Each structure stands twice: as C-alpha cells, then as structure tokens.
HTML snippet that shows the backbone in 3Dmol.js (N, CA, C, O; Angstrom):
<script src="https://3Dmol.org/build/3Dmol-min.js"></script>
<div id="view" style="width:600px;height:400px;position:relative"></div>
<script>
const pdb = `
ATOM      1  N   MET A   1      63.306 114.731  -8.381  1.00  0.00           N
ATOM      2  CA  MET A   1      63.762 113.675  -8.872  1.00  0.00           C
ATOM      3  C   MET A   1      62.685 112.514  -8.471  1.00  0.00           C
ATOM      4  O   MET A   1      62.229 112.370  -7.337  1.00  0.00           O
ATOM      5  N   PRO A   2      62.392 111.790  -9.501  1.00  0.00           N
ATOM      6  CA  PRO A   2      61.404 110.561  -8.927  1.00  0.00           C
ATOM      7  C   PRO A   2      61.952 109.497  -8.339  1.00  0.00           C
ATOM      8  O   PRO A   2      63.086 109.080  -8.573  1.00  0.00           O
ATOM      9  N   LEU A   3      61.107 108.993  -7.504  1.00  0.00           N
ATOM     10  CA  LEU A   3      61.709 107.668  -6.764  1.00  0.00           C
ATOM     11  C   LEU A   3      61.864 106.661  -7.555  1.00  0.00           C
ATOM     12  O   LEU A   3      61.202 106.543  -8.586  1.00  0.00           O
ATOM     13  N   SER A   4      62.896 105.676  -7.110  1.00  0.00           N
ATOM     14  CA  SER A   4      63.191 104.551  -7.848  1.00  0.00           C
ATOM     15  C   SER A   4      62.223 103.370  -7.475  1.00  0.00           C
ATOM     16  O   SER A   4      61.402 103.555  -6.576  1.00  0.00           O
ATOM     17  N   ALA A   5      62.281 102.251  -8.080  1.00  0.00           N
ATOM     18  CA  ALA A   5      61.344 101.293  -7.913  1.00  0.00           C
ATOM     19  C   ALA A   5      61.691 100.637  -6.427  1.00  0.00           C
ATOM     20  O   ALA A   5      60.845 100.172  -5.663  1.00  0.00           O
ATOM     21  N   PHE A   6      63.016 100.699  -6.202  1.00  0.00           N
ATOM     22  CA  PHE A   6      63.500 100.364  -4.952  1.00  0.00           C
ATOM     23  C   PHE A   6      62.963 101.139  -3.652  1.00  0.00           C
ATOM     24  O   PHE A   6      62.679 100.601  -2.582  1.00  0.00           O
ATOM     25  N   ASP A   7      62.874 102.569  -3.967  1.00  0.00           N
ATOM     26  CA  ASP A   7      62.313 103.501  -2.950  1.00  0.00           C
ATOM     27  C   ASP A   7      60.964 103.273  -2.828  1.00  0.00           C
ATOM     28  O   ASP A   7      60.478 103.188  -1.701  1.00  0.00           O
ATOM     29  N   LYS A   8      60.270 103.160  -3.826  1.00  0.00           N
ATOM     30  CA  LYS A   8      58.797 103.013  -3.922  1.00  0.00           C
ATOM     31  C   LYS A   8      58.440 101.662  -3.308  1.00  0.00           C
ATOM     32  O   LYS A   8      57.340 101.566  -2.763  1.00  0.00           O
ATOM     33  N   GLY A   9      59.278 100.583  -3.340  1.00  0.00           N
ATOM     34  CA  GLY A   9      58.906  99.332  -2.795  1.00  0.00           C
ATOM     35  C   GLY A   9      59.077  99.407  -1.375  1.00  0.00           C
ATOM     36  O   GLY A   9      58.341  98.696  -0.690  1.00  0.00           O
ATOM     37  N   LYS A  10      60.115 100.313  -0.682  1.00  0.00           N
ATOM     38  CA  LYS A  10      60.489 100.429   0.572  1.00  0.00           C
ATOM     39  C   LYS A  10      59.154 101.130   1.284  1.00  0.00           C
ATOM     40  O   LYS A  10      58.737 100.722   2.368  1.00  0.00           O
ATOM     41  N   LEU A  11      58.607 102.092   0.649  1.00  0.00           N
ATOM     42  CA  LEU A  11      57.477 102.839   1.201  1.00  0.00           C
ATOM     43  C   LEU A  11      56.229 101.803   1.232  1.00  0.00           C
ATOM     44  O   LEU A  11      55.598 101.643   2.277  1.00  0.00           O
ATOM     45  N   LYS A  12      55.939 101.190   0.182  1.00  0.00           N
ATOM     46  CA  LYS A  12      54.956 100.159  -0.025  1.00  0.00           C
ATOM     47  C   LYS A  12      55.086  99.038   1.030  1.00  0.00           C
ATOM     48  O   LYS A  12      54.094  98.573   1.592  1.00  0.00           O
ATOM     49  N   LEU A  13      56.370  98.613   1.283  1.00  0.00           N
ATOM     50  CA  LEU A  13      56.403  97.417   2.363  1.00  0.00           C
ATOM     51  C   LEU A  13      56.167  98.002   3.718  1.00  0.00           C
ATOM     52  O   LEU A  13      55.539  97.300   4.510  1.00  0.00           O
ATOM     53  N   ALA A  14      56.613  99.292   4.140  1.00  0.00           N
ATOM     54  CA  ALA A  14      56.304 100.009   5.362  1.00  0.00           C
ATOM     55  C   ALA A  14      54.948 100.026   5.503  1.00  0.00           C
ATOM     56  O   ALA A  14      54.521  99.762   6.628  1.00  0.00           O
ATOM     57  N   ALA A  15      54.013 100.320   4.471  1.00  0.00           N
ATOM     58  CA  ALA A  15      52.558 100.750   4.733  1.00  0.00           C
ATOM     59  C   ALA A  15      51.990  99.433   4.875  1.00  0.00           C
ATOM     60  O   ALA A  15      51.110  99.235   5.713  1.00  0.00           O
ATOM     61  N   HIS A  16      52.449  98.454   4.076  1.00  0.00           N
ATOM     62  CA  HIS A  16      51.814  96.979   4.259  1.00  0.00           C
ATOM     63  C   HIS A  16      52.095  96.465   5.672  1.00  0.00           C
ATOM     64  O   HIS A  16      51.168  96.039   6.361  1.00  0.00           O
ATOM     65  N   VAL A  17      53.334  96.495   6.109  1.00  0.00           N
ATOM     66  CA  VAL A  17      53.493  96.094   7.520  1.00  0.00           C
ATOM     67  C   VAL A  17      52.483  96.664   8.669  1.00  0.00           C
ATOM     68  O   VAL A  17      51.814  96.048   9.498  1.00  0.00           O
ATOM     69  N   ARG A  18      52.627  98.217   8.392  1.00  0.00           N
ATOM     70  CA  ARG A  18      51.643  98.700   9.351  1.00  0.00           C
ATOM     71  C   ARG A  18      50.254  98.293   9.243  1.00  0.00           C
ATOM     72  O   ARG A  18      49.588  98.237  10.276  1.00  0.00           O
ATOM     73  N   GLU A  19      49.712  97.992   8.083  1.00  0.00           N
ATOM     74  CA  GLU A  19      48.482  97.595   7.785  1.00  0.00           C
ATOM     75  C   GLU A  19      48.256  96.244   8.520  1.00  0.00           C
ATOM     76  O   GLU A  19      47.289  96.073   9.263  1.00  0.00           O
ATOM     77  N   GLU A  20      49.251  95.235   8.262  1.00  0.00           N
ATOM     78  CA  GLU A  20      48.991  93.858   8.927  1.00  0.00           C
ATOM     79  C   GLU A  20      49.235  93.986  10.356  1.00  0.00           C
ATOM     80  O   GLU A  20      48.702  93.108  11.035  1.00  0.00           O
ATOM     81  N   LEU A  21      49.985  94.963  11.046  1.00  0.00           N
ATOM     82  CA  LEU A  21      50.077  95.007  12.366  1.00  0.00           C
ATOM     83  C   LEU A  21      48.869  95.526  13.059  1.00  0.00           C
ATOM     84  O   LEU A  21      48.587  95.076  14.169  1.00  0.00           O
ATOM     85  N   ASP A  22      48.118  96.456  12.484  1.00  0.00           N
ATOM     86  CA  ASP A  22      46.822  96.791  12.714  1.00  0.00           C
ATOM     87  C   ASP A  22      45.942  95.759  12.705  1.00  0.00           C
ATOM     88  O   ASP A  22      45.301  95.597  13.743  1.00  0.00           O
ATOM     89  N   ARG A  23      45.738  94.996  11.770  1.00  0.00           N
ATOM     90  CA  ARG A  23      44.832  94.093  11.546  1.00  0.00           C
ATOM     91  C   ARG A  23      45.097  92.744  12.432  1.00  0.00           C
ATOM     92  O   ARG A  23      44.111  92.061  12.711  1.00  0.00           O
ATOM     93  N   ALA A  24      46.330  92.351  12.867  1.00  0.00           N
ATOM     94  CA  ALA A  24      46.782  91.643  13.996  1.00  0.00           C
ATOM     95  C   ALA A  24      46.531  92.028  15.351  1.00  0.00           C
ATOM     96  O   ALA A  24      46.647  91.270  16.314  1.00  0.00           O
ATOM     97  N   GLY A  25      46.168  93.283  15.400  1.00  0.00           N
ATOM     98  CA  GLY A  25      45.992  94.009  16.745  1.00  0.00           C
ATOM     99  C   GLY A  25      47.082  93.929  17.788  1.00  0.00           C
ATOM    100  O   GLY A  25      46.983  93.747  19.001  1.00  0.00           O
ATOM    101  N   ILE A  26      48.438  94.160  16.818  1.00  0.00           N
ATOM    102  CA  ILE A  26      49.768  94.127  17.539  1.00  0.00           C
ATOM    103  C   ILE A  26      50.082  95.633  17.766  1.00  0.00           C
ATOM    104  O   ILE A  26      50.243  96.315  16.754  1.00  0.00           O
ATOM    105  N   PRO A  27      50.178  96.173  18.879  1.00  0.00           N
ATOM    106  CA  PRO A  27      50.640  97.498  19.299  1.00  0.00           C
ATOM    107  C   PRO A  27      52.095  97.681  18.783  1.00  0.00           C
ATOM    108  O   PRO A  27      52.847  96.726  18.976  1.00  0.00           O
ATOM    109  N   PHE A  28      52.555  98.688  18.204  1.00  0.00           N
ATOM    110  CA  PHE A  28      53.918  98.951  17.950  1.00  0.00           C
ATOM    111  C   PHE A  28      54.304 100.388  18.149  1.00  0.00           C
ATOM    112  O   PHE A  28      53.437 101.261  18.111  1.00  0.00           O
ATOM    113  N   GLN A  29      55.422 100.639  18.336  1.00  0.00           N
ATOM    114  CA  GLN A  29      55.921 102.027  18.562  1.00  0.00           C
ATOM    115  C   GLN A  29      56.556 102.622  17.162  1.00  0.00           C
ATOM    116  O   GLN A  29      56.541 103.845  17.020  1.00  0.00           O
ATOM    117  N   ALA A  30      57.051 101.883  16.236  1.00  0.00           N
ATOM    118  CA  ALA A  30      57.825 102.259  15.047  1.00  0.00           C
ATOM    119  C   ALA A  30      57.902 101.416  14.042  1.00  0.00           C
ATOM    120  O   ALA A  30      58.006 100.232  14.363  1.00  0.00           O
ATOM    121  N   ILE A  31      57.880 101.695  12.801  1.00  0.00           N
ATOM    122  CA  ILE A  31      58.268 100.878  11.702  1.00  0.00           C
ATOM    123  C   ILE A  31      59.211 101.757  10.892  1.00  0.00           C
ATOM    124  O   ILE A  31      59.038 102.958  10.685  1.00  0.00           O
ATOM    125  N   ARG A  32      60.240 101.012  10.455  1.00  0.00           N
ATOM    126  CA  ARG A  32      61.445 101.685   9.612  1.00  0.00           C
ATOM    127  C   ARG A  32      61.711 100.851   8.459  1.00  0.00           C
ATOM    128  O   ARG A  32      61.421  99.656   8.522  1.00  0.00           O
ATOM    129  N   CYS A  33      62.220 101.330   7.437  1.00  0.00           N
ATOM    130  CA  CYS A  33      62.589 100.508   6.428  1.00  0.00           C
ATOM    131  C   CYS A  33      63.634 101.215   5.571  1.00  0.00           C
ATOM    132  O   CYS A  33      63.401 102.040   4.687  1.00  0.00           O
ATOM    133  N   LYS A  34      65.135 100.645   6.076  1.00  0.00           N
ATOM    134  CA  LYS A  34      66.193 101.301   5.605  1.00  0.00           C
ATOM    135  C   LYS A  34      67.145 100.336   4.703  1.00  0.00           C
ATOM    136  O   LYS A  34      66.914  99.132   4.598  1.00  0.00           O
ATOM    137  N   SER A  35      68.081 100.890   4.155  1.00  0.00           N
ATOM    138  CA  SER A  35      69.062 100.188   3.542  1.00  0.00           C
ATOM    139  C   SER A  35      70.211 100.812   3.257  1.00  0.00           C
ATOM    140  O   SER A  35      70.188 102.038   3.154  1.00  0.00           O
ATOM    141  N   GLY A  36      71.469 100.074   3.069  1.00  0.00           N
ATOM    142  CA  GLY A  36      72.678 100.716   2.896  1.00  0.00           C
ATOM    143  C   GLY A  36      73.234 100.873   4.544  1.00  0.00           C
ATOM    144  O   GLY A  36      72.839 100.182   5.484  1.00  0.00           O
ATOM    145  N   GLY A  37      74.207 101.923   4.606  1.00  0.00           N
ATOM    146  CA  GLY A  37      74.744 101.977   5.920  1.00  0.00           C
ATOM    147  C   GLY A  37      75.796 100.767   6.355  1.00  0.00           C
ATOM    148  O   GLY A  37      76.225  99.843   5.665  1.00  0.00           O
ATOM    149  N   LEU A  38      76.018 101.045   7.517  1.00  0.00           N
ATOM    150  CA  LEU A  38      76.956  99.833   8.324  1.00  0.00           C
ATOM    151  C   LEU A  38      76.273  98.587   8.521  1.00  0.00           C
ATOM    152  O   LEU A  38      76.924  97.542   8.498  1.00  0.00           O
ATOM    153  N   GLN A  39      75.019  98.580   8.714  1.00  0.00           N
ATOM    154  CA  GLN A  39      74.311  97.428   9.165  1.00  0.00           C
ATOM    155  C   GLN A  39      73.566  96.586   8.103  1.00  0.00           C
ATOM    156  O   GLN A  39      73.168  95.464   8.417  1.00  0.00           O
ATOM    157  N   THR A  40      73.345  97.117   6.762  1.00  0.00           N
ATOM    158  CA  THR A  40      72.862  96.476   5.739  1.00  0.00           C
ATOM    159  C   THR A  40      73.518  96.757   4.462  1.00  0.00           C
ATOM    160  O   THR A  40      74.011  97.856   4.209  1.00  0.00           O
ATOM    161  N   HIS A  41      73.524  95.730   3.632  1.00  0.00           N
ATOM    162  CA  HIS A  41      74.168  95.775   2.160  1.00  0.00           C
ATOM    163  C   HIS A  41      73.079  96.799   1.600  1.00  0.00           C
ATOM    164  O   HIS A  41      71.916  96.923   1.985  1.00  0.00           O
ATOM    165  N   PRO A  42      73.717  97.474   0.636  1.00  0.00           N
ATOM    166  CA  PRO A  42      73.020  98.479  -0.172  1.00  0.00           C
ATOM    167  C   PRO A  42      71.704  97.763  -1.041  1.00  0.00           C
ATOM    168  O   PRO A  42      70.685  98.385  -1.340  1.00  0.00           O
ATOM    169  N   ASP A  43      71.939  96.450  -1.343  1.00  0.00           N
ATOM    170  CA  ASP A  43      70.943  95.741  -2.098  1.00  0.00           C
ATOM    171  C   ASP A  43      70.135  94.984  -1.214  1.00  0.00           C
ATOM    172  O   ASP A  43      69.638  93.938  -1.632  1.00  0.00           O
ATOM    173  N   ILE A  44      69.931  95.369  -0.029  1.00  0.00           N
ATOM    174  CA  ILE A  44      68.927  94.753   1.073  1.00  0.00           C
ATOM    175  C   ILE A  44      68.097  95.973   1.676  1.00  0.00           C
ATOM    176  O   ILE A  44      68.560  97.084   1.936  1.00  0.00           O
ATOM    177  N   ALA A  45      66.853  95.576   1.839  1.00  0.00           N
ATOM    178  CA  ALA A  45      66.060  96.481   2.645  1.00  0.00           C
ATOM    179  C   ALA A  45      65.848  95.653   3.996  1.00  0.00           C
ATOM    180  O   ALA A  45      65.574  94.455   4.073  1.00  0.00           O
ATOM    181  N   ARG A  46      66.034  96.556   5.041  1.00  0.00           N
ATOM    182  CA  ARG A  46      65.574  96.064   6.492  1.00  0.00           C
ATOM    183  C   ARG A  46      64.476  96.589   7.074  1.00  0.00           C
ATOM    184  O   ARG A  46      64.588  97.732   7.517  1.00  0.00           O
ATOM    185  N   VAL A  47      63.224  95.914   7.203  1.00  0.00           N
ATOM    186  CA  VAL A  47      62.061  96.371   7.794  1.00  0.00           C
ATOM    187  C   VAL A  47      62.271  96.083   9.276  1.00  0.00           C
ATOM    188  O   VAL A  47      62.530  94.966   9.724  1.00  0.00           O
ATOM    189  N   ILE A  48      62.133  97.218  10.008  1.00  0.00           N
ATOM    190  CA  ILE A  48      62.391  97.298  11.507  1.00  0.00           C
ATOM    191  C   ILE A  48      61.073  97.678  12.252  1.00  0.00           C
ATOM    192  O   ILE A  48      60.592  98.809  12.175  1.00  0.00           O
ATOM    193  N   VAL A  49      60.512  96.648  12.989  1.00  0.00           N
ATOM    194  CA  VAL A  49      59.296  97.086  13.641  1.00  0.00           C
ATOM    195  C   VAL A  49      59.678  96.926  15.085  1.00  0.00           C
ATOM    196  O   VAL A  49      60.305  95.928  15.440  1.00  0.00           O
ATOM    197  N   THR A  50      59.262  98.040  16.090  1.00  0.00           N
ATOM    198  CA  THR A  50      59.532  97.995  17.559  1.00  0.00           C
ATOM    199  C   THR A  50      58.142  97.734  18.036  1.00  0.00           C
ATOM    200  O   THR A  50      57.133  98.360  17.712  1.00  0.00           O
ATOM    201  N   VAL A  51      58.240  96.631  18.924  1.00  0.00           N
ATOM    202  CA  VAL A  51      56.938  96.198  19.520  1.00  0.00           C
ATOM    203  C   VAL A  51      57.416  96.086  21.045  1.00  0.00           C
ATOM    204  O   VAL A  51      58.453  95.491  21.341  1.00  0.00           O
ATOM    205  N   ALA A  52      56.634  96.664  21.937  1.00  0.00           N
ATOM    206  CA  ALA A  52      56.938  96.518  23.384  1.00  0.00           C
ATOM    207  C   ALA A  52      58.471  96.967  23.657  1.00  0.00           C
ATOM    208  O   ALA A  52      59.092  96.441  24.581  1.00  0.00           O
ATOM    209  N   GLY A  53      58.975  97.803  22.956  1.00  0.00           N
ATOM    210  CA  GLY A  53      60.251  98.475  23.123  1.00  0.00           C
ATOM    211  C   GLY A  53      61.412  97.529  22.301  1.00  0.00           C
ATOM    212  O   GLY A  53      62.543  97.996  22.165  1.00  0.00           O
ATOM    213  N   ASP A  54      61.150  96.452  21.869  1.00  0.00           N
ATOM    214  CA  ASP A  54      62.114  95.584  21.210  1.00  0.00           C
ATOM    215  C   ASP A  54      62.102  95.856  19.879  1.00  0.00           C
ATOM    216  O   ASP A  54      60.992  95.909  19.350  1.00  0.00           O
ATOM    217  N   PRO A  55      63.230  96.073  19.093  1.00  0.00           N
ATOM    218  CA  PRO A  55      63.118  96.181  17.637  1.00  0.00           C
ATOM    219  C   PRO A  55      63.543  94.649  17.127  1.00  0.00           C
ATOM    220  O   PRO A  55      64.457  93.945  17.556  1.00  0.00           O
ATOM    221  N   MET A  56      62.561  94.360  16.051  1.00  0.00           N
ATOM    222  CA  MET A  56      62.863  93.167  15.398  1.00  0.00           C
ATOM    223  C   MET A  56      62.816  93.569  13.939  1.00  0.00           C
ATOM    224  O   MET A  56      62.257  94.618  13.620  1.00  0.00           O
ATOM    225  N   HIS A  57      63.407  92.738  12.995  1.00  0.00           N
ATOM    226  CA  HIS A  57      63.571  93.091  11.603  1.00  0.00           C
ATOM    227  C   HIS A  57      63.466  91.807  10.786  1.00  0.00           C
ATOM    228  O   HIS A  57      63.587  90.675  11.253  1.00  0.00           O
ATOM    229  N   ILE A  58      63.222  92.120   9.497  1.00  0.00           N
ATOM    230  CA  ILE A  58      63.259  91.108   8.380  1.00  0.00           C
ATOM    231  C   ILE A  58      63.994  91.840   7.212  1.00  0.00           C
ATOM    232  O   ILE A  58      63.740  92.986   6.842  1.00  0.00           O
ATOM    233  N   ASP A  59      64.831  91.108   6.747  1.00  0.00           N
ATOM    234  CA  ASP A  59      65.557  91.381   5.530  1.00  0.00           C
ATOM    235  C   ASP A  59      64.905  91.162   4.156  1.00  0.00           C
ATOM    236  O   ASP A  59      64.354  90.074   3.983  1.00  0.00           O
ATOM    237  N   LEU A  60      64.899  91.967   3.258  1.00  0.00           N
ATOM    238  CA  LEU A  60      64.602  91.514   1.932  1.00  0.00           C
ATOM    239  C   LEU A  60      65.361  91.936   0.837  1.00  0.00           C
ATOM    240  O   LEU A  60      65.815  93.080   0.849  1.00  0.00           O
ATOM    241  N   LYS A  61      65.568  91.191  -0.106  1.00  0.00           N
ATOM    242  CA  LYS A  61      66.540  91.588  -1.243  1.00  0.00           C
ATOM    243  C   LYS A  61      66.079  92.486  -2.150  1.00  0.00           C
ATOM    244  O   LYS A  61      64.854  92.530  -2.256  1.00  0.00           O
ATOM    245  N   ALA A  62      66.761  93.264  -2.882  1.00  0.00           N
ATOM    246  CA  ALA A  62      66.421  94.435  -3.790  1.00  0.00           C
ATOM    247  C   ALA A  62      65.345  94.060  -4.792  1.00  0.00           C
ATOM    248  O   ALA A  62      64.353  94.780  -4.907  1.00  0.00           O
ATOM    249  N   HIS A  63      65.494  92.986  -5.507  1.00  0.00           N
ATOM    250  CA  HIS A  63      64.473  92.640  -6.336  1.00  0.00           C
ATOM    251  C   HIS A  63      63.271  92.196  -5.699  1.00  0.00           C
ATOM    252  O   HIS A  63      62.313  92.155  -6.471  1.00  0.00           O
ATOM    253  N   GLU A  64      63.019  91.823  -4.425  1.00  0.00           N
ATOM    254  CA  GLU A  64      61.936  91.648  -3.787  1.00  0.00           C
ATOM    255  C   GLU A  64      61.206  92.929  -3.404  1.00  0.00           C
ATOM    256  O   GLU A  64      59.976  92.950  -3.381  1.00  0.00           O
ATOM    257  N   VAL A  65      61.883  93.914  -3.127  1.00  0.00           N
ATOM    258  CA  VAL A  65      61.558  95.310  -2.797  1.00  0.00           C
ATOM    259  C   VAL A  65      60.905  95.952  -4.091  1.00  0.00           C
ATOM    260  O   VAL A  65      59.846  96.579  -4.083  1.00  0.00           O
ATOM    261  N   GLU A  66      61.677  95.707  -5.181  1.00  0.00           N
ATOM    262  CA  GLU A  66      61.209  96.330  -6.325  1.00  0.00           C
ATOM    263  C   GLU A  66      59.933  95.768  -6.666  1.00  0.00           C
ATOM    264  O   GLU A  66      58.990  96.499  -6.969  1.00  0.00           O
ATOM    265  N   GLU A  67      59.836  94.437  -6.634  1.00  0.00           N
ATOM    266  CA  GLU A  67      58.582  93.847  -7.069  1.00  0.00           C
ATOM    267  C   GLU A  67      57.409  94.388  -6.275  1.00  0.00           C
ATOM    268  O   GLU A  67      56.275  94.248  -6.735  1.00  0.00           O
ATOM    269  N   CYS A  68      57.605  95.006  -5.097  1.00  0.00           N
ATOM    270  CA  CYS A  68      56.426  95.656  -4.322  1.00  0.00           C
ATOM    271  C   CYS A  68      56.256  97.125  -4.585  1.00  0.00           C
ATOM    272  O   CYS A  68      55.673  97.878  -3.805  1.00  0.00           O
ATOM    273  N   GLU A  69      56.794  97.495  -5.724  1.00  0.00           N
ATOM    274  CA  GLU A  69      56.527  98.977  -6.071  1.00  0.00           C
ATOM    275  C   GLU A  69      55.204  99.288  -6.045  1.00  0.00           C
ATOM    276  O   GLU A  69      54.889 100.387  -5.590  1.00  0.00           O
ATOM    277  N   SER A  70      54.313  98.498  -6.466  1.00  0.00           N
ATOM    278  CA  SER A  70      52.749  98.776  -6.656  1.00  0.00           C
ATOM    279  C   SER A  70      51.959  98.235  -5.599  1.00  0.00           C
ATOM    280  O   SER A  70      51.099  98.855  -4.973  1.00  0.00           O
ATOM    281  N   MET A  71      52.370  96.781  -5.394  1.00  0.00           N
ATOM    282  CA  MET A  71      51.555  96.110  -4.274  1.00  0.00           C
ATOM    283  C   MET A  71      52.425  94.740  -3.731  1.00  0.00           C
ATOM    284  O   MET A  71      53.160  94.050  -4.437  1.00  0.00           O
ATOM    285  N   VAL A  72      52.184  94.576  -2.529  1.00  0.00           N
ATOM    286  CA  VAL A  72      52.985  93.568  -1.837  1.00  0.00           C
ATOM    287  C   VAL A  72      52.165  92.331  -2.226  1.00  0.00           C
ATOM    288  O   VAL A  72      50.997  92.227  -1.852  1.00  0.00           O
ATOM    289  N   VAL A  73      52.804  91.333  -3.021  1.00  0.00           N
ATOM    290  CA  VAL A  73      52.247  90.155  -3.340  1.00  0.00           C
ATOM    291  C   VAL A  73      53.135  88.962  -3.100  1.00  0.00           C
ATOM    292  O   VAL A  73      54.281  89.144  -2.692  1.00  0.00           O
ATOM    293  N   GLY A  74      52.706  87.842  -3.313  1.00  0.00           N
ATOM    294  CA  GLY A  74      53.441  86.431  -3.586  1.00  0.00           C
ATOM    295  C   GLY A  74      54.384  86.190  -2.661  1.00  0.00           C
ATOM    296  O   GLY A  74      53.944  86.282  -1.515  1.00  0.00           O
ATOM    297  N   GLU A  75      55.599  85.896  -2.748  1.00  0.00           N
ATOM    298  CA  GLU A  75      56.449  85.484  -1.801  1.00  0.00           C
ATOM    299  C   GLU A  75      56.837  86.456  -0.610  1.00  0.00           C
ATOM    300  O   GLU A  75      57.046  86.131   0.559  1.00  0.00           O
ATOM    301  N   VAL A  76      56.885  87.654  -1.142  1.00  0.00           N
ATOM    302  CA  VAL A  76      57.130  88.715  -0.004  1.00  0.00           C
ATOM    303  C   VAL A  76      55.844  88.845   0.825  1.00  0.00           C
ATOM    304  O   VAL A  76      55.984  89.151   2.009  1.00  0.00           O
ATOM    305  N   TRP A  77      54.871  88.691   0.443  1.00  0.00           N
ATOM    306  CA  TRP A  77      53.633  88.833   1.244  1.00  0.00           C
ATOM    307  C   TRP A  77      53.695  87.753   2.263  1.00  0.00           C
ATOM    308  O   TRP A  77      53.308  87.950   3.415  1.00  0.00           O
ATOM    309  N   HIS A  78      54.172  86.627   1.864  1.00  0.00           N
ATOM    310  CA  HIS A  78      54.164  85.356   2.751  1.00  0.00           C
ATOM    311  C   HIS A  78      55.305  85.563   3.716  1.00  0.00           C
ATOM    312  O   HIS A  78      55.117  85.073   4.830  1.00  0.00           O
ATOM    313  N   LYS A  79      56.403  86.163   3.527  1.00  0.00           N
ATOM    314  CA  LYS A  79      57.473  86.501   4.217  1.00  0.00           C
ATOM    315  C   LYS A  79      56.969  87.555   5.394  1.00  0.00           C
ATOM    316  O   LYS A  79      57.128  87.306   6.589  1.00  0.00           O
ATOM    317  N   ILE A  80      56.453  88.545   4.992  1.00  0.00           N
ATOM    318  CA  ILE A  80      55.774  89.615   5.942  1.00  0.00           C
ATOM    319  C   ILE A  80      54.907  89.057   6.854  1.00  0.00           C
ATOM    320  O   ILE A  80      54.996  89.408   8.031  1.00  0.00           O
ATOM    321  N   ALA A  81      53.926  88.095   6.452  1.00  0.00           N
ATOM    322  CA  ALA A  81      52.995  87.350   7.108  1.00  0.00           C
ATOM    323  C   ALA A  81      53.803  86.455   8.376  1.00  0.00           C
ATOM    324  O   ALA A  81      53.494  86.490   9.567  1.00  0.00           O
ATOM    325  N   GLY A  82      54.731  85.789   7.858  1.00  0.00           N
ATOM    326  CA  GLY A  82      55.537  84.982   8.869  1.00  0.00           C
ATOM    327  C   GLY A  82      56.130  85.838   9.811  1.00  0.00           C
ATOM    328  O   GLY A  82      56.053  85.500  10.993  1.00  0.00           O
ATOM    329  N   PHE A  83      56.814  87.073   9.463  1.00  0.00           N
ATOM    330  CA  PHE A  83      57.341  87.942  10.233  1.00  0.00           C
ATOM    331  C   PHE A  83      56.403  88.548  11.247  1.00  0.00           C
ATOM    332  O   PHE A  83      56.802  88.737  12.396  1.00  0.00           O
ATOM    333  N   ILE A  84      55.058  88.891  10.844  1.00  0.00           N
ATOM    334  CA  ILE A  84      54.048  89.458  11.645  1.00  0.00           C
ATOM    335  C   ILE A  84      53.641  88.510  12.752  1.00  0.00           C
ATOM    336  O   ILE A  84      53.349  88.876  13.891  1.00  0.00           O
ATOM    337  N   ALA A  85      53.649  87.161  12.284  1.00  0.00           N
ATOM    338  CA  ALA A  85      53.267  85.992  13.132  1.00  0.00           C
ATOM    339  C   ALA A  85      54.156  85.925  14.363  1.00  0.00           C
ATOM    340  O   ALA A  85      53.726  85.830  15.512  1.00  0.00           O
ATOM    341  N   GLN A  86      55.388  85.982  14.028  1.00  0.00           N
ATOM    342  CA  GLN A  86      56.394  85.995  15.123  1.00  0.00           C
ATOM    343  C   GLN A  86      56.258  87.031  16.111  1.00  0.00           C
ATOM    344  O   GLN A  86      56.528  86.796  17.288  1.00  0.00           O
ATOM    345  N   LEU A  87      55.829  88.248  15.693  1.00  0.00           N
ATOM    346  CA  LEU A  87      55.580  89.512  16.686  1.00  0.00           C
ATOM    347  C   LEU A  87      54.403  89.254  17.651  1.00  0.00           C
ATOM    348  O   LEU A  87      54.210  89.946  18.651  1.00  0.00           O
ATOM    349  N   LYS A  88      53.705  88.314  17.321  1.00  0.00           N
ATOM    350  CA  LYS A  88      52.481  88.074  18.298  1.00  0.00           C
ATOM    351  C   LYS A  88      52.731  87.486  19.614  1.00  0.00           C
ATOM    352  O   LYS A  88      51.796  87.290  20.391  1.00  0.00           O
TER     353      LYS A  88
END
`;
const viewer = $3Dmol.createViewer("view");
viewer.addModel(pdb, "pdb");
viewer.setStyle({}, {cartoon: {color: "spectrum"}});
viewer.zoomTo();
viewer.render();
</script>
C-alpha cells in the first residue's frame, strides 16, 4: 500500500528537522512525528524533539504536512526554523 501525501510529509518533516538540528549543532535524543491518538487531532502532525531529556513540539496542520511531501519550503520551513531557534 503506497504512503499518502500526509505520511510522506511526516517523514520529510522529521528528516528536515534532523538536518536542521545537525546544522545548528543541537544535540538531540529523539525526533518523532505523530498524528491522531489522544493528544493530537487526526488532521494535525506533531513533531516532537527531545533535547537534553526535555521533549518539545510543534504542531502542523494536515495541508501544511502534505505540502512537504517532496520538500519542506515556504511557511512550514519558517515555522521549523523558528522552532529550532527556540531549542538553542
């Protein structure tokens, strides 16, 4: 079964966050991207980064995640950059 645009976007986002953390020199323990469940709405993807044992997250809407199916650009790129800046 092929991945949906939403699932591909979640994978691309996690990879992009990893790359940006490495570029910023921020050591991290984990990166997760999840949706649905008790803590998040099915139309939201929560990117969770654990730095120094503390998990922090950013929520992105489904259409934002789907736009990242091929590449993280535009407004989502800026949101991720702002999130990474908070982790420093």
